[in-house]
Rosetta silent file (secondary structure, phi, psi, omega in degrees, C-alpha in Angstrom):
SEQUENCE: MRSTRTRRTIVALGSIAALGMVGALRVGAASAQTPPGQPSSGPGGSSYPHAGYTVVSNGSGNTQYWVYQPASPQPASAPVVVFNHGYGAMEPTYYLAWLEHLVRRGNIVIYPRYQATLLTLPRNYTGNAITAVKNALAWLQASPSRVQPQLSRFAIAGHSYGGVVTMNMAHRWQSAGLPQPRALLAVAPWHDNLDTLSGVPASVLMNCVVGDEDVLAADDGCDLIWSRTAHVPLANRDYVWMFSDTRGTPDLVADHTFATTGGGGGRVVDALDWYGTWKILDGLTDCAFFGTNCAYGLGDTPEHRFMGTWSDGAPVTELAILDAAP
SCORE:     score description
SCORE:     0.000 S_00000001
   1 L     0.000  155.932 -163.520  -95.390  -28.083 -101.417 S_00000001
   2 L  -142.730   62.841 -178.822  -92.755  -28.217  -98.704 S_00000001
   3 H   -60.323  -37.326 -176.195  -93.818  -26.287  -95.551 S_00000001
   4 H   -70.718  -37.230  175.265  -91.658  -28.398  -93.309 S_00000001
   5 H   -65.842  -30.223  177.495  -88.631  -27.506  -95.592 S_00000001
   6 H   -64.069  -38.864 -177.045  -89.729  -23.942  -95.451 S_00000001
   7 H   -68.921  -40.168  174.513  -89.383  -23.881  -91.720 S_00000001
   8 H   -64.901  -30.701  178.823  -85.895  -25.415  -91.972 S_00000001
   9 H   -69.134  -38.324  171.397  -84.984  -22.835  -94.485 S_00000001
  10 H   -50.926  -42.697  169.845  -85.919  -20.116  -91.992 S_00000001
  11 H   -62.272  -41.861  178.775  -83.525  -21.630  -89.595 S_00000001
  12 H   -62.885  -24.849 -174.260  -80.880  -21.817  -92.180 S_00000001
  13 L   -97.540   18.769  177.821  -81.226  -18.072  -92.787 S_00000001
  14 H   -50.865  -39.409 -172.921  -80.327  -17.329  -89.234 S_00000001
  15 H   -71.185  -32.025  176.687  -77.116  -15.557  -90.116 S_00000001
  16 H   -76.224  -40.987 -175.767  -79.172  -13.239  -92.315 S_00000001
  17 H   -62.392  -27.676  177.055  -81.994  -12.900  -90.014 S_00000001
  18 H   -52.384  -38.917  179.040  -79.372  -11.751  -87.385 S_00000001
  19 H   -61.237  -34.871  178.430  -79.262   -8.369  -89.360 S_00000001
  20 H  -102.199   -8.270  175.555  -82.950   -8.000  -88.618 S_00000001
  21 L    67.442   57.643 -175.173  -83.194   -9.762  -85.386 S_00000001
  22 H   -52.893  -55.781 -170.835  -86.017  -12.282  -86.101 S_00000001
  23 H   -62.233  -42.698 -178.035  -85.776  -13.815  -82.579 S_00000001
  24 H   -57.727  -41.467 -169.112  -85.645  -10.357  -80.874 S_00000001
  25 H   -92.540   -7.692 -175.988  -88.638   -8.907  -82.681 S_00000001
  26 L   -94.939   -0.465  179.208  -90.946  -12.038  -82.457 S_00000001
  27 L   -90.934  161.458  169.154  -91.290  -11.664  -78.577 S_00000001
  28 L    78.960   46.075 -175.515  -93.772   -9.405  -76.690 S_00000001
  29 L   -61.832  -23.401  178.474  -96.791  -10.251  -78.876 S_00000001
  30 L   -84.076   -2.027  179.232  -98.843   -8.530  -76.220 S_00000001
  31 L   -54.625  156.261  176.631  -96.929   -5.368  -76.369 S_00000001
  32 L   -84.042    4.946 -177.657  -98.570   -2.006  -76.818 S_00000001
  33 L   -74.631  148.837 -177.558  -96.290   -1.170  -79.624 S_00000001
  34 L  -114.089  143.209  177.591  -97.854   -0.340  -82.993 S_00000001
  35 L   -65.415  161.419 -176.423  -96.601   -1.100  -86.425 S_00000001
  36 L   -70.609  144.385  179.435  -95.357    1.597  -88.819 S_00000001
  37 L   -88.324 -174.902 -177.291  -97.793    3.541  -91.063 S_00000001
  38 L   -70.275  130.170  176.877  -97.318    4.229  -94.752 S_00000001
  39 L   -57.385  146.913 -177.540  -94.164    6.334  -95.446 S_00000001
  40 L   -74.778  -10.890 -174.389  -94.906    9.807  -96.729 S_00000001
  41 L  -158.223  166.384  177.451  -92.715    9.660  -99.740 S_00000001
  42 L    80.213 -171.484 -174.483  -90.655    7.405 -102.009 S_00000001
  43 L   -60.646  133.807 -172.424  -91.385    3.898 -103.235 S_00000001
  44 L    74.613    1.217 -177.096  -94.457    2.593 -101.259 S_00000001
  45 L   -95.013  174.592 -169.066  -95.311    6.005  -99.972 S_00000001
  46 L   -93.565    4.421 -174.245  -98.328    8.218  -99.923 S_00000001
  47 L   -94.116   97.362 -178.168  -97.115   11.198 -101.965 S_00000001
  48 L   -93.557  128.571  168.982  -99.362   10.757 -105.094 S_00000001
  49 L   -67.941  -28.365 -177.791  -99.177   12.904 -108.183 S_00000001
  50 L  -112.963  130.837 -172.292 -102.758   12.059 -109.005 S_00000001
  51 L   -76.141  -17.416 -170.744 -105.554   12.713 -106.696 S_00000001
  52 E  -158.509 -171.948 -179.267 -107.890   10.019 -108.275 S_00000001
  53 E  -158.951  167.469  173.740 -108.349    7.535 -111.098 S_00000001
  54 E  -122.990  149.598 -175.146 -110.997    6.237 -113.325 S_00000001
  55 E  -135.457  135.328  175.112 -111.779    2.408 -113.879 S_00000001
  56 E  -124.391  151.662  163.735 -113.631    0.578 -116.694 S_00000001
  57 E  -121.994  131.276 -179.138 -114.390   -3.109 -117.138 S_00000001
  58 E  -136.304  156.482  178.621 -114.738   -4.696 -120.488 S_00000001
  59 L    85.683 -172.791  179.796 -115.099   -8.096 -121.930 S_00000001
  60 L  -158.326  162.913  175.395 -116.542  -11.087 -120.065 S_00000001
  61 H    69.752 -136.900 -173.730 -115.660  -14.554 -118.786 S_00000001
  62 H   -70.207  -12.633 -177.060 -112.199  -15.859 -118.982 S_00000001
  63 H  -130.463   27.248  166.800 -110.986  -12.627 -120.652 S_00000001
  64 E   -62.280  149.391 -179.631 -112.648   -9.858 -118.689 S_00000001
  65 E  -141.526  155.809  168.801 -110.349   -7.006 -117.807 S_00000001
  66 E  -120.581  141.657  169.218 -110.369   -3.834 -115.606 S_00000001
  67 E  -127.232  126.543  179.463 -108.335   -0.796 -116.650 S_00000001
  68 E  -106.292  131.333 -171.402 -107.448    1.825 -114.202 S_00000001
  69 E  -122.120  128.505  176.760 -106.287    5.276 -115.635 S_00000001
  70 E   -56.635  156.753  175.608 -104.717    8.070 -113.397 S_00000001
  71 E  -152.937  174.988 -179.492 -106.780   11.167 -113.080 S_00000001
  72 L    44.224   66.372   -3.313 -106.857   14.561 -111.447 S_00000001
  73 L   -83.718  148.138  170.366 -104.776   15.318 -113.415 S_00000001
  74 L   -81.376  121.929  175.746 -105.083   12.927 -116.270 S_00000001
  75 L   -71.152  155.602  176.331 -101.874   12.432 -118.148 S_00000001
  76 L   -62.294  -44.640 -177.914 -101.659   12.135 -122.033 S_00000001
  77 E  -147.372  173.883 -169.935  -99.903    8.846 -121.503 S_00000001
  78 E  -162.112  152.139  166.698  -98.531    6.555 -118.748 S_00000001
  79 E   -60.718  165.938 -176.793  -96.510    3.405 -118.099 S_00000001
  80 E  -123.617  128.874  169.385  -98.486    0.166 -117.857 S_00000001
  81 E  -122.084  117.755  179.126  -98.547   -2.294 -115.021 S_00000001
  82 E   -89.893  125.259  173.410 -100.359   -5.625 -115.448 S_00000001
  83 E  -111.131  119.219 -175.556 -101.575   -7.181 -112.261 S_00000001
  84 E  -100.717  119.723 -172.470 -102.333  -10.909 -112.267 S_00000001
  85 L   -83.321  163.291 -177.487 -104.585  -12.037 -109.448 S_00000001
  86 L   -77.185  168.062  178.575 -104.306  -15.216 -107.323 S_00000001
  87 L   -54.015  120.834 -179.536 -106.586  -18.327 -107.706 S_00000001
  88 L    87.946  -22.954 -179.822 -110.167  -17.480 -107.162 S_00000001
  89 L   -76.884   54.035 -174.728 -109.427  -13.739 -106.583 S_00000001
  90 L   -69.796  -11.711 -175.998 -111.309  -12.826 -109.668 S_00000001
  91 L  -108.762  146.379 -174.878 -112.487   -9.413 -108.685 S_00000001
  92 H   -70.773  -10.290  178.424 -109.951   -6.408 -108.158 S_00000001
  93 H   -56.487  -27.770  178.838 -111.451   -5.904 -104.545 S_00000001
  94 H   -66.808  -27.402 -177.999 -108.897   -8.441 -103.326 S_00000001
  95 H  -126.819   19.209 -165.342 -105.973   -6.172 -104.160 S_00000001
  96 H   -56.757  -43.436 -177.482 -107.953   -2.770 -104.525 S_00000001
  97 H   -58.186  -45.847 -178.833 -105.550   -0.720 -102.085 S_00000001
  98 H   -70.269  -36.258  176.539 -102.522   -1.825 -104.108 S_00000001
  99 H   -65.630  -39.317  172.289 -104.130   -1.179 -107.405 S_00000001
 100 H   -57.369  -56.228  167.130 -105.104    2.300 -106.163 S_00000001
 101 H   -43.324  -57.299  175.513 -101.598    2.970 -105.109 S_00000001
 102 H   -56.607  -43.962  178.278 -100.152    2.009 -108.486 S_00000001
 103 H   -66.631  -47.394 -178.891 -102.655    4.081 -110.541 S_00000001
 104 H   -69.697  -19.178  174.449 -102.408    7.205 -108.391 S_00000001
 105 L   -76.119  -10.838  177.953  -98.545    6.942 -108.665 S_00000001
 106 L   106.013   34.521  173.818  -99.236    7.506 -112.363 S_00000001
 107 L  -104.342  136.663  160.490  -99.499    4.010 -113.907 S_00000001
 108 E   -70.252  130.045  176.664 -102.060    2.587 -116.167 S_00000001
 109 E  -116.621  135.886 -178.968 -103.008   -0.704 -114.339 S_00000001
 110 E  -115.493  124.198 -179.170 -104.552   -3.617 -116.216 S_00000001
 111 E  -122.257  101.833  174.836 -106.293   -6.425 -114.049 S_00000001
 112 E   -86.347  138.404  174.317 -107.083   -9.367 -116.335 S_00000001
 113 E  -101.336  102.108 -174.918 -109.512  -11.907 -115.123 S_00000001
 114 L   -85.221    3.875 -174.009 -108.007  -15.087 -116.531 S_00000001
 115 L  -139.386  106.557 -173.488 -110.458  -17.260 -114.682 S_00000001
 116 L   -80.683  -28.669  170.805 -114.182  -16.950 -115.049 S_00000001
 117 L  -148.314  167.116 -177.652 -115.016  -19.632 -112.510 S_00000001
 118 L   -66.186    3.458  179.244 -113.135  -22.052 -110.377 S_00000001
 119 L   -92.850  -18.417  172.896 -113.748  -24.650 -113.215 S_00000001
 120 L   -46.677  128.073 -178.308 -111.450  -22.799 -115.607 S_00000001
 121 L   -76.791  132.368 -172.497 -108.598  -24.942 -116.476 S_00000001
 122 H   -53.122  -34.959 -176.634 -105.251  -23.774 -115.126 S_00000001
 123 H   -70.474   -8.779  174.881 -103.435  -24.502 -118.345 S_00000001
 124 H   -95.804  -15.894 -169.714 -105.603  -21.807 -120.050 S_00000001
 125 H   -55.340  -45.295 -175.053 -104.826  -19.039 -117.425 S_00000001
 126 H   -65.788  -45.024 -179.263 -101.906  -17.582 -119.205 S_00000001
 127 H   -57.526  -49.622  174.808 -103.459  -17.503 -122.638 S_00000001
 128 H   -48.203  -57.593 -173.958 -106.583  -15.858 -121.128 S_00000001
 129 H   -61.359  -38.370  178.020 -104.671  -13.258 -119.404 S_00000001
 130 H   -68.437  -33.591  170.884 -102.653  -12.383 -122.500 S_00000001
 131 H   -67.339  -38.053 -178.934 -105.802  -11.983 -124.578 S_00000001
 132 H   -68.579  -43.701 -178.720 -107.375   -9.766 -121.942 S_00000001
 133 H   -60.934  -44.070  177.308 -104.185   -7.559 -121.675 S_00000001
 134 H   -59.758  -38.028  178.420 -103.939   -7.210 -125.554 S_00000001
 135 H   -72.311  -32.369  174.139 -107.725   -6.180 -125.594 S_00000001
 136 H   -63.762  -48.530  179.999 -107.114   -3.655 -122.836 S_00000001
 137 H   -63.184  -40.109 -178.878 -104.244   -2.087 -124.638 S_00000001
 138 H   -62.377  -42.096  178.966 -106.223   -2.022 -127.811 S_00000001
 139 H   -59.714  -51.835 -179.760 -109.181   -0.311 -125.931 S_00000001
 140 H   -56.536  -39.107 -175.474 -106.890    2.376 -124.586 S_00000001
 141 H   -80.440   -9.322 -169.953 -105.366    3.075 -127.955 S_00000001
 142 L   -78.807  -15.514 -179.750 -108.817    3.204 -129.697 S_00000001
 143 L  -148.577  127.103 -179.679 -109.566    6.746 -128.364 S_00000001
 144 L   -60.600  -15.389  178.838 -107.352    9.745 -127.783 S_00000001
 145 L   -80.450   -6.210  173.724 -109.357   10.760 -124.828 S_00000001
 146 L   -98.942  156.519  177.770 -107.986    7.838 -122.884 S_00000001
 147 L   -63.701  127.800 -176.625 -104.563    7.678 -121.229 S_00000001
 148 E   -91.490  131.984 -173.130 -102.239    6.182 -123.878 S_00000001
 149 E   -71.911  132.443  169.181 -100.005    3.313 -122.827 S_00000001
 150 E   -87.341   83.893 -165.108  -96.400    3.815 -122.880 S_00000001
 151 E   -60.202  -17.614  178.318  -95.461    0.456 -124.407 S_00000001
 152 E   -83.940   -4.825  171.024  -91.766    0.746 -123.765 S_00000001
 153 E  -114.728   79.895 -173.217  -92.771    0.992 -119.979 S_00000001
 154 E  -126.170  123.827  173.918  -94.439   -2.337 -119.369 S_00000001
 155 E  -131.268  161.948 -179.675  -94.261   -4.286 -116.128 S_00000001
 156 E  -136.510  133.016  176.098  -96.117   -7.362 -114.856 S_00000001
 157 E  -134.822  160.441 -179.097  -96.763   -8.464 -111.261 S_00000001
 158 E  -165.377  158.958 -177.526  -98.804  -11.266 -109.762 S_00000001
 159 E  -119.804  129.924  170.633  -99.782  -13.060 -106.576 S_00000001
 160 L    61.246 -127.223  178.137 -100.001  -16.784 -106.008 S_00000001
 161 H   -56.326  -31.857  175.958 -101.231  -18.442 -109.339 S_00000001
 162 H   -62.071  -15.552  172.837 -100.924  -14.969 -110.616 S_00000001
 163 H   -82.413  -27.054  167.453  -97.185  -15.177 -110.133 S_00000001
 164 H   -64.609  -52.270 -178.189  -97.123  -18.195 -112.483 S_00000001
 165 H   -62.387  -39.709  177.832  -99.222  -16.286 -115.059 S_00000001
 166 H   -59.012  -38.964 -176.407  -96.773  -13.295 -114.628 S_00000001
 167 H   -79.692  -34.110  178.245  -93.749  -15.271 -115.411 S_00000001
 168 H   -60.176  -43.943  178.532  -95.479  -17.044 -118.286 S_00000001
 169 H   -53.955  -51.357 -176.102  -96.603  -13.730 -119.801 S_00000001
 170 H   -64.720  -31.832 -176.229  -92.914  -12.604 -119.637 S_00000001
 171 H   -80.831  -40.201 -171.844  -91.715  -15.779 -121.167 S_00000001
 172 H   -92.459    0.586 -164.536  -94.386  -15.692 -124.166 S_00000001
 173 H   -51.716  -44.786 -176.177  -94.352  -11.800 -124.626 S_00000001
 174 H   -64.553  -55.387 -177.715  -92.710  -11.925 -128.072 S_00000001
 175 H   -67.752  -19.953 -174.437  -94.710  -14.753 -129.676 S_00000001
 176 H   -88.733  -23.136 -177.618  -97.968  -13.253 -128.011 S_00000001
 177 L    86.850   31.279  166.990  -97.417   -9.640 -129.450 S_00000001
 178 L   -84.973  160.377  171.007  -97.075   -8.172 -125.947 S_00000001
 179 L   -63.263  149.065 -177.157  -94.890   -5.186 -125.150 S_00000001
 180 L   -72.238  121.684  177.932  -91.482   -6.387 -123.811 S_00000001
 181 L   -59.362  134.729  176.707  -91.645   -6.547 -119.951 S_00000001
 182 L  -105.704  -19.749  172.821  -89.190   -4.351 -118.205 S_00000001
 183 E  -145.773  146.819 -172.687  -89.967   -5.410 -114.643 S_00000001
 184 E  -142.716  134.501  173.506  -91.513   -8.453 -112.982 S_00000001
 185 E  -127.626  120.438  173.356  -92.726   -9.190 -109.430 S_00000001
 186 E  -116.000  124.817 -164.329  -93.993  -12.561 -108.408 S_00000001
 187 E  -115.034  121.140  171.500  -95.344  -12.433 -104.819 S_00000001
 188 L    51.517   39.488 -171.857  -95.814  -16.014 -102.989 S_00000001
 189 L   -57.390  149.876  168.195  -96.003  -17.653 -106.496 S_00000001
 190 L   -86.760 -174.071 -167.739  -97.493  -21.139 -107.091 S_00000001
 191 L  -127.164  -21.673 -179.399  -95.591  -23.687 -109.164 S_00000001
 192 L   -69.085  153.094  174.412  -97.901  -25.735 -111.404 S_00000001
 193 L    50.351   39.006  177.485  -98.015  -24.932 -115.274 S_00000001
 194 L   -94.417  128.296  178.520  -94.990  -22.808 -115.172 S_00000001
 195 L   -62.247  178.701  175.008  -93.178  -22.429 -118.663 S_00000001
 196 L   -64.320  -27.241  177.925  -89.572  -22.929 -119.247 S_00000001
 197 L    69.044   20.482  178.791  -89.093  -19.121 -118.863 S_00000001
 198 L   -78.235  -13.219  177.944  -86.325  -19.062 -121.452 S_00000001
 199 L   -91.102    3.698  174.497  -88.052  -16.252 -123.225 S_00000001
 200 L   -67.228  125.528 -176.718  -88.000  -13.970 -120.206 S_00000001
 201 L   -70.598  146.295 -167.067  -85.710  -11.198 -121.349 S_00000001
 202 L   -72.453  -19.549  176.037  -82.355  -11.109 -119.730 S_00000001
 203 L   -85.638   -2.703  175.150  -82.633   -7.420 -119.253 S_00000001
 204 L   -65.631  155.817  169.899  -85.587   -7.562 -117.037 S_00000001
 205 E  -110.251  130.891 -170.840  -85.499   -6.508 -113.420 S_00000001
 206 E  -147.117  152.298  172.537  -87.348   -8.908 -111.116 S_00000001
 207 E  -127.227  149.140  169.938  -87.965   -9.971 -107.640 S_00000001
 208 E  -127.589  125.974 -168.480  -89.519  -13.233 -106.345 S_00000001
 209 E  -119.964  130.140  177.643  -90.929  -12.886 -102.801 S_00000001
 210 E  -119.824  141.627  167.869  -91.679  -15.674 -100.255 S_00000001
 211 E   -91.453  136.194 -168.105  -93.391  -15.280  -96.973 S_00000001
 212 L   -72.942  -16.525  176.691  -91.888  -17.184  -93.960 S_00000001
 213 L  -107.173   16.896  172.120  -95.378  -18.348  -92.745 S_00000001
 214 L   -75.562  100.157  176.999  -96.663  -19.268  -96.203 S_00000001
 215 L  -100.928   10.232 -179.634  -97.501  -22.952  -95.791 S_00000001
 216 L   -91.583  -64.079 -173.291  -99.748  -22.919  -99.017 S_00000001
 217 L   -96.352  -23.282 -171.659  -97.222  -22.148 -101.794 S_00000001
 218 L    50.615 -144.397 -178.648  -94.113  -22.107  -99.496 S_00000001
 219 L  -103.194   11.081 -174.162  -90.879  -21.486 -101.500 S_00000001
 220 H   -66.920  -44.893  179.125  -91.579  -23.984 -104.293 S_00000001
 221 H   -58.023  -49.810  176.013  -92.753  -21.451 -106.693 S_00000001
 222 H   -63.674  -34.995  176.658  -89.728  -18.970 -106.209 S_00000001
 223 H   -63.213  -41.109 -176.595  -87.395  -21.949 -106.284 S_00000001
 224 H   -74.666  -44.851  177.866  -88.614  -23.064 -109.685 S_00000001
 225 H   -61.554  -37.984 -175.306  -88.804  -19.466 -111.112 S_00000001
 226 H   -68.382  -42.991  178.624  -85.212  -18.866 -109.873 S_00000001
 227 H   -70.963  -21.326 -172.445  -83.855  -22.023 -111.607 S_00000001
 228 H  -100.276   -1.667  177.114  -85.573  -21.224 -114.830 S_00000001
 229 L  -112.921   31.936  175.785  -84.498  -17.487 -114.930 S_00000001
 230 L   -60.909  -24.502  175.024  -80.641  -18.335 -114.671 S_00000001
 231 L   -67.705  -23.729 -178.676  -80.123  -16.382 -117.867 S_00000001
 232 L   -85.782  128.669 -174.709  -81.115  -13.212 -116.176 S_00000001
 233 L   -64.240  153.680 -176.199  -77.998  -11.756 -114.448 S_00000001
 234 H   -68.077  -19.349  172.857  -77.983  -11.735 -110.749 S_00000001
 235 H   -66.870  -19.468 -179.414  -77.620   -7.969 -110.822 S_00000001
 236 H  -101.683   -2.881 -175.582  -81.165   -7.842 -112.266 S_00000001
 237 E  -147.906  150.736 -178.457  -83.028  -10.185 -109.933 S_00000001
 238 E  -133.358  141.534  168.726  -83.439  -11.005 -106.231 S_00000001
 239 E   -98.290  129.881 -171.976  -84.869  -13.889 -104.288 S_00000001
 240 E  -128.507  140.690  167.888  -86.550  -12.141 -101.215 S_00000001
 241 E  -101.389  129.883  172.404  -87.701  -13.468  -97.955 S_00000001
 242 E  -113.940  129.899  178.279  -90.370  -11.551  -95.967 S_00000001
 243 L   -99.175  142.714  161.896  -90.618  -12.332  -92.176 S_00000001
 244 L   -62.884  157.002 -179.024  -93.457  -12.038  -89.760 S_00000001
 245 E  -143.829  116.855 -178.445  -93.006   -9.709  -86.851 S_00000001
 246 L  -112.391   21.015 -175.934  -95.105  -10.050  -83.740 S_00000001
 247 L   -60.911  -31.767 -179.753  -93.490   -7.439  -81.499 S_00000001
 248 L  -139.518 -156.580 -172.205  -96.616   -5.361  -81.228 S_00000001
 249 L  -129.990  126.766   -0.144 -100.381   -5.161  -82.107 S_00000001
 250 L   -88.541  158.864  178.465 -101.525   -6.008  -84.725 S_00000001
 251 L   -56.778  151.284  170.164  -99.098   -8.632  -85.891 S_00000001
 252 E  -101.490  111.007 -166.906  -97.350   -8.488  -89.162 S_00000001
 253 L  -122.779  115.825 -176.578  -97.918  -11.908  -90.578 S_00000001
 254 L   -92.577   64.181  177.092  -96.154  -12.977  -93.827 S_00000001
 255 L   -97.101 -161.103 -167.967  -98.526  -15.896  -94.758 S_00000001
 256 L   -75.994  -17.108 -173.102  -99.826  -16.732  -98.199 S_00000001
 257 L   -97.363    4.768 -167.752 -102.411  -13.868  -98.207 S_00000001
 258 L   -64.602  -12.945  175.779 -100.004  -11.060  -97.248 S_00000001
 259 L   -86.841  -15.338  173.532 -100.247   -9.427 -100.734 S_00000001
 260 L   -71.123  150.608 -172.826 -104.070   -9.095 -100.551 S_00000001
 261 L  -136.031   68.507  176.984 -105.147   -5.677  -99.455 S_00000001
 262 L    78.278 -162.530  179.465 -108.750   -5.653  -98.104 S_00000001
 263 H    60.670 -131.357  178.321 -111.956   -5.781  -99.913 S_00000001
 264 H   -57.351  -24.724 -171.668 -112.718   -9.516 -100.913 S_00000001
 265 H   -81.963  -20.054  177.644 -109.387  -10.442  -99.340 S_00000001
 266 L    78.862    1.133 -172.648 -110.413   -9.463  -95.778 S_00000001
 267 L  -119.715  140.564 -179.453 -106.918   -8.182  -94.812 S_00000001
 268 L   -74.319  158.846  177.247 -105.889   -4.764  -93.762 S_00000001
 269 L   -82.786  134.439 -177.822 -103.053   -2.835  -95.544 S_00000001
 270 L  -147.546 -171.174  178.715  -99.882   -2.789  -93.280 S_00000001
 271 H   -57.372  -27.643  177.045  -96.169   -2.523  -93.366 S_00000001
 272 H   -72.448  -16.546  172.214  -95.677   -5.738  -95.312 S_00000001
 273 H   -92.762  -51.805 -179.235  -97.424   -3.861  -98.166 S_00000001
 274 H   -63.999  -42.313 -176.125  -95.918   -0.255  -97.961 S_00000001
 275 H  -104.878    0.290  171.973  -92.383   -1.399  -97.146 S_00000001
 276 H  -106.716  -99.019  177.104  -92.719   -4.735  -98.814 S_00000001
 277 H   -56.725  -50.709 -178.452  -94.506   -5.501 -101.995 S_00000001
 278 H   -59.068  -46.967 -179.319  -95.630   -1.994 -102.850 S_00000001
 279 H   -57.242  -46.646 -173.709  -91.978   -0.624 -102.220 S_00000001
 280 H   -60.946  -51.063  175.956  -90.408   -3.491 -104.178 S_00000001
 281 H   -59.691  -38.137  177.115  -92.728   -3.038 -107.213 S_00000001
 282 H   -68.237  -40.296 -178.517  -92.333    0.747 -107.131 S_00000001
 283 H   -64.662  -49.668 -178.468  -88.566    0.409 -106.930 S_00000001
 284 H   -61.341  -40.383 -179.566  -88.315   -1.997 -109.757 S_00000001
 285 H   -60.679  -56.046  174.899  -90.679    0.147 -112.069 S_00000001
 286 H   -37.557  -51.272 -173.291  -88.866    3.243 -111.119 S_00000001
 287 H   -76.772  -32.617 -172.989  -85.533    1.804 -111.965 S_00000001
 288 H   -78.929  -38.402 -172.633  -86.711    0.034 -115.129 S_00000001
 289 H   -89.651  -33.659 -162.306  -88.702    3.075 -116.508 S_00000001
 290 H  -128.725  -17.216 -179.964  -86.915    6.014 -115.284 S_00000001
 291 L    81.935   20.533  177.940  -83.384    4.810 -113.870 S_00000001
 292 L  -113.714  162.349  175.652  -84.471    6.062 -110.356 S_00000001
 293 L    52.534   22.970 -176.094  -84.942    4.283 -106.890 S_00000001
 294 H   -58.241  -26.574 -170.622  -83.087    1.144 -108.032 S_00000001
 295 H   -72.595  -15.931 -179.843  -81.841    0.544 -104.486 S_00000001
 296 H   -81.492   -9.610  177.409  -85.585   -0.032 -103.412 S_00000001
 297 L  -131.960   -5.519 -174.805  -85.943   -2.968 -105.579 S_00000001
 298 L  -143.165  137.725  179.185  -82.661   -4.456 -106.426 S_00000001
 299 L    82.608  161.602  177.763  -79.689   -5.714 -104.400 S_00000001
 300 L   -75.749   64.333 -171.042  -78.884   -6.268 -100.831 S_00000001
 301 L  -107.581  167.924  170.731  -79.255   -2.595  -99.855 S_00000001
 302 H   -61.638  -31.782  176.182  -80.701   -0.888  -96.783 S_00000001
 303 H   -63.502  -43.887  176.822  -83.386    0.492  -98.848 S_00000001
 304 H   -66.198  -44.927 -170.584  -84.462   -2.827 -100.202 S_00000001
 305 H   -70.738  -41.342 -168.169  -84.222   -4.529  -96.687 S_00000001
 306 L   -62.102  131.479 -179.566  -85.920   -1.854  -94.556 S_00000001
 307 L  -123.067   20.875  177.258  -89.454   -2.556  -93.361 S_00000001
 308 L    90.217 -179.502 -178.721  -90.106    0.471  -91.154 S_00000001
 309 E  -130.706  149.893  174.053  -89.980    0.728  -87.341 S_00000001
 310 L   -73.850  160.356 -177.320  -92.434   -0.060  -84.527 S_00000001
 311 L   -54.268  -20.099  173.797  -93.699    2.838  -82.372 S_00000001
 312 L   -87.573    7.236  178.670  -90.806    2.298  -80.005 S_00000001
 313 L    88.673  -10.441  175.911  -88.353    2.846  -82.710 S_00000001
 314 L   -62.076  136.744 -178.142  -87.363   -0.840  -82.996 S_00000001
 315 E   -73.822  133.414  170.966  -86.990   -1.898  -86.651 S_00000001
 316 L   -57.829  146.039  179.873  -89.576   -4.292  -88.194 S_00000001
 317 L   -53.780  119.577 -172.789  -87.774   -7.515  -89.163 S_00000001
 318 L   -72.511  170.712 -178.597  -86.010   -6.698  -92.363 S_00000001
 319 L   -81.080  137.548  169.471  -86.300   -8.493  -95.685 S_00000001
 320 E   -91.401  116.304 -178.277  -83.550  -11.062  -96.578 S_00000001
 321 E   -93.611  113.890  173.491  -82.303  -10.227 -100.126 S_00000001
 322 E  -114.868  155.816  174.387  -80.620  -13.345 -101.692 S_00000001
 323 L  -103.928    1.580  177.980  -78.851  -14.101 -104.867 S_00000001
 324 L  -146.273  151.395  171.428  -79.590  -17.768 -104.740 S_00000001
 325 L   -61.730  142.801  177.897  -82.529  -20.000 -103.748 S_00000001
 326 L   -72.015    0.000    0.000  -81.949  -21.354 -100.261 S_00000001
């Protein structure tokens, strides 16, 4: 891990941060300004086509899984998003708000528990997750009363060690008999037990996201992922830095836990979710599945960079969208 290097990297990104005014927006921590709420529409927004969802859990141990299906109304079929949890976050409560957002947007969400206990060997995480996902897909397909998975619209996302599992699943998809992944998101990924990634489809759309105050994973995971996905065209992938912003109250802190969303994670949902990870994954999946909203998840675009505005109208520090590891 290279937390000192990460700090130097942030300084090196000064020319980029000038676009988002890192220095200007990190003053006035005691200000009365409040951060932005969830946008009403678009990627990351609260305009949901489904009023609710159903959830079931099947299996046990290292291959337990949860399946979330959109409801009210229930569609006949839906795209699939697999979400891989971080180390020790074995229950969906750690990411529940994000999972609810994804399913109410119209996706089937599969949450594999690749780790029964903290003693589960990390080298087995990816295999466990693959087994759980295949079992979940088979369960969905076993009854016409369930929302049927659109296997041509398949995405994988993960946080921390789940970022490693996500990329490994995308590498092994063909040999494992998984659907071809169309979109990938690795958030604050770890770096151990990462495959060569040569099997990741060159056509996939992907982001790797680093938080500027992540002293646990730092940028090691994204650096390694970036170097091992060089066969994916730059037009299809972005290296993304997310910055903390303490202009108002509460602070927006891009540390290692910024992708957790309440429940067991103990963190509230905020602009780093709505305009950051949620928006990016929505943009990537919309683009990969339907050819829409590509600017929200790909390229150095205003839509991709934008993180909302404080109550006084000042912009939250924007994302830095790079086409190379710093």
